[in-house]
N, C-alpha and C positions, 0 to 999 in steps of 0.2 A: 471367536469373538469378531463382534462385526464391526467395520469401522466405524459406527457410532457410538460404540460402548469403548473402544480401545483410546487408551490415553494418548493423546495428541503429541506428535515428536516434532518440538520446536526446535529446528536449526537456527544457529544464531551466528552471523558474520561480524566480527571485531572493530571494522572500520579503522581508522588511523588509530593506533594504539599512544600515540603522543598525545590525543587530545582526550576528551572525557569518555570513549567508547567504553574501554574495562572498566572504569568506574560504574557507570550506570547500568550495565550489564549485570555486575556483581551486586551491587545494591538492590537491582530489580529480583535478584535471587537469593536474598539473604536469608528469607524467612525459610525456616529448618523445614514447615509444611508443603513447600513450593511445588514441590515433585509429585505431592498426591494428585495435582490438578492438571500437569503435563511433564512431559519428558524433556529438559532442556539437553540440546546438544550445540556447543560451542566449537565454531571451528577457529582455532588460534594456534595458542602455546602455552603451555603448561607451566613453563619457568616464567613466561612474563606474569600470566595472571597469579602464579606464587608471588612473585616480586610486587606486582601493584596490590594485591590483597593485603600485603604486610603494611603498605603507605597509608591505605584507608582504615585499617585495623579491622580487617573483616573476616571472619573465621570459617571460609568454605572450604570442603573437601570435594576435589573432584575425581571424578573416575577419568583415568588416562587412557586414551584409547588410539590405536591408529587407523581405525575405519567404523564407519558409522553401524556395521553388523554387531560391534561389541557394545553397544550402548545398553546400559541397563534403565529400566524403566523409572526404577526409584531413586537416581542419582543424577546429578550434573555433571554431565558427560562433556570431556573435553578432548577432541581431535586434535590430537598433537601434529601440525603441520609442518612444524619446526623444530628440530631436537638441539640447535644449538644455541648458545645464550644470546640476548638480544640486547641492543643499546638501546634504554630509554632516555629520552630528552624532552621531559614532559614540556607541553607548552609551545612547540613549534613542530613542524612536518620535518622529516628526514628521507632520505631514499629509503632507508630501510622499514622504516614504519610505512611508507605509501606502498613500497613492493609486498609486504604484509597484508596490508588491507585489500590489495588486490588478490593475491594469493586465498585470502580466506573467501571474498566473495566468490571467486571462482569456483572454489571446492564448494560451497554451499549450496550454489547454485546447480552444480551437477547433481549434488545428492538429493535436491528437490525433484530435479529431471528424472532421475533415476527411482523415484520414490522411497529412498530411505530416509527421506524427512517429509513431513504433512504441510509443513507453512515455514516460510522464511523470514526472519525480523532481523534487518541491516542497522548496524550501529553507525554513524554519521562518516561519512569519508571528504577528504579534501580533493574535489573535483579537480581545480588546476594542477595538484602535483601529482594526481592519476593521470592526468592526459598528458604532463611532462615526461611520465615514465612508460608511456607507450599504451594507456587504457585509450580506446578511441570513442569515449561516449562521456558528454557532460554529464554526470549522473546516472545512478541505478534503472532509472527508467526505458532510458535508451539502450542500456546493456541488456535489460530482460526481454525488450522488444524484439532485439536480434536474437536472442538466446531462443525464444520460445516462437520466433517468426510469425508475432501477432501484435498489432497497435494496442498499446494501453492509453491510460488518461491517469495522468497524476490528480488523486482525490484526497483532499483533507478532510477526515472526518473526526467529530466527537459524536455521541448521542444525539446533541440538538441542531448541529450545524455541520454541514457537507458542503465543501467547494471546490469542484473541478477547475482545472485550468486546459483553456486549448491549445495555447502554447506556454512552454516552460522557460527551458535554458537557452533562450536566444537574447539577442541584443534588442532592446526596444524600438530601435530603428528597422526592424526586420518583422515585427508584428504584423504589421497590416499585409504584407506581402505572402505571410504564412497561413492567413485564413481562406477560406472559402466556403460556399455553400454547401459544396459536398462534405468536405471535411467536418464540417461543424454537425451536419447531419448524422454523420457516422458516430461523432462523437457524443453527440445526444441519446442515439440508440445505445452505445455502449454504457453511458450512463442510466439510462433507464432500465436495461437488463441487469445490471450492476445492483441497482437498488431492489429490485423485485427478487433476485435469484441471492444476493448476499446481506441485504437487510432486511428481507421480509417484507417489503413495502408493496401492496398488491398493486396501487394505481400510484404511481409517483407522480408528482407537482414537481416540475423542473422548470427555475427560472433561469433566464440565459442573460446576461449583462452586454449593454452595447458597448463597441470599442472606444469612440470618441467621448469627448465631454458631452453631458446631458443627452447621452445616446445620439449624438449625430443632428439633434434640434432641427429635425426634419429636411435634412440635407445642408444648413447653415456651416455644421461645422464638421463636412464628412459624408460621404456616401455609401460607408461600409452596412451601416445599419440597413439602410434601403436597398440595397443591390445585393447584400451576401446573409446578412444575419436573420433579417425579419422572413425573407422567402423560405428560408430554411426551417423556421420555426413554424410558419404558417403549412408547409407541405408535412411536416410532421405531424402535428395538430390535426390537421385535414386525414391521416393515417392512423388516428386512435393514439399518439402520444400526447399526453398534456404538457407540453412546453409552454413557455409564455414569455413575452418579452419584445424586442431588446429594452432592459430598464438601465436608465443612469446609474452609474456606477457609483456615484458620490453619495447618492442619498438611499441606496437600498439596504447596506447593513443598520437598519433600525430593526428593534425586535419585533414590531407590528408589522414588517414587512417582510424580514426573510424567513420568519418562522410559517409564515404562510405556505411554504414550499417545502419539499423533502431535500432537495440539493440546489444548487448553484454551479451553472457553466460560465467562467469568467473569461475573458479573452486573453490574459496575459497573466503573467507568472504574479506581479506585485498587486494587480489589481484584484486577484483573489485572495492572494496569502498575507497580504497586508490587514485586511480585517478579518481573517481568520485568525491569525495567531494574535490579535489585539483580544479577539473575543475568548479566543478557546484555551489561551495564555498556556499553560502547560499540561493541558488534556489532550491536545490536539495528536493526530496520528495520519502519517501519509501512507496511503494504501495506492497500489498500482491496479486500478481497475482494469477490467475487461481481457485479461489475461488466464490462461489455464490454469496456474497456478497462484497459489497467494504470497505475497509479499507486504508487509509492513514496515514501518520505520517512525522512529520519534519526529517532530517537526520541527528539529531543532539540528544546529550543525556542529560542529566539533568544538568549540569552545574553547580555544587553545588558552585564551585569557583567565580560565578558572582551573585549567588541568593540573592535578596534584593538589589542589589544595582542598578536597574533600568537602566541597559544598555543591556540586553537581548535584540536581534533582533528577530523580530517575522515574518521576512519575508519568512524563510522556513514553519512555521505554517500555516501562509496564503495561501503560494502555495498550502499544503496539502490539505486545505478547499476547494479551487477553484479546484484544480485536482480531486477531489472526485466528487464535482458535474460535471465537464465536461465528468469523465468516466461514471458517471449515465447516462447520457444525451446520451452518444454516444452508451451505451449500448441497450436504448432503440430504437435508431434509428435502430440499428442493428438488433434487434429482431423484429421490424415492416419489415424492409426489408425481413428477412427470413420467416417470417409469410405470409408477400405479395407473395412470391415467391412460397411457398407450396399452398396456396389457388387456388383452380381451378377456372377457368374462365368459362363463360356460353356463347352460340352463342346466335342467334336470336331465333333459336327453342327449346332455355330454355336446350339443351343437355350440360352435362359438358364438356369443352375443355381443357385439359391440354396437351401443347406443349410438356411435357417431356415424354409422354406416345407414344408407337408404334404406328401409325396408319395401319387399315387395306388395303390390298392392293385389289385394283379393279380386278375383274376375268371377 
């Protein structure tokens, strides 16, 4: 069976189990036909999920395994990382729930790198608590960049709205010093290639937002647009990438503006995520663009305030699963297309024919 035909293996890290992670995971997998579409492999604890499924009155049957090679394609597979009982204290982080969040992410990432799963979908984590427990990154993106040895881009997506951010989990006072012309050029290139390869948009149009109010007002409210952002956009445009801007952020997210573009690059976290979450509501997916492996997550946090109340909405997590599967299949199609273009053809005389090679002239 070819990769294109096989059932995609979706690895799932559980996040902080005292938040809504296990609830939205199980709710997203509650349809008994779900395994007709993909193979779920959860990196967690069978005892933990059995306890929580009773709280939420869910009727899941897990295939308990100790390694991913034992996963069955027609079952919800649970890789048991912890055999002991766990103490659940819904609504607040604990040292135990934080340690398990780290262990789950590390095990799932290793499985992804080893080809044991095809895509990774991550449930929400508590970044502050994880860093207190030795996790060296302010979120999934930095961790995955280090593991994969490549820079990625935080990219929030729905079918109709796609917003990337140049800087993400840093204090606002550090944003200006963390943007540069070369960095923005690299990020727009990542975004452009991602839209072509992962979302099958042949000639993407990318809008770039300014850093300052009114995109600097011609230098009256800051020079970053004149000195950094605009030159980056101009150089890329002259080299065939359809980048436009910089646009004032306060008036950009109107349907008659943002819908003219395939994606938006914002300069900092809240500049991009505040309008995205307002417009996308519960459909949004966080995708780490530009990495060799596919990782998605819901666009919300651990939601301790509603943990255990059986009111968490699983829609964003479900969207994250199916978005990861869609991107995986799009990449396969793109790679097939590129390989076919590179493959030389033969004529009837068994000579290699490549239309891209120069022809000899008749003398």
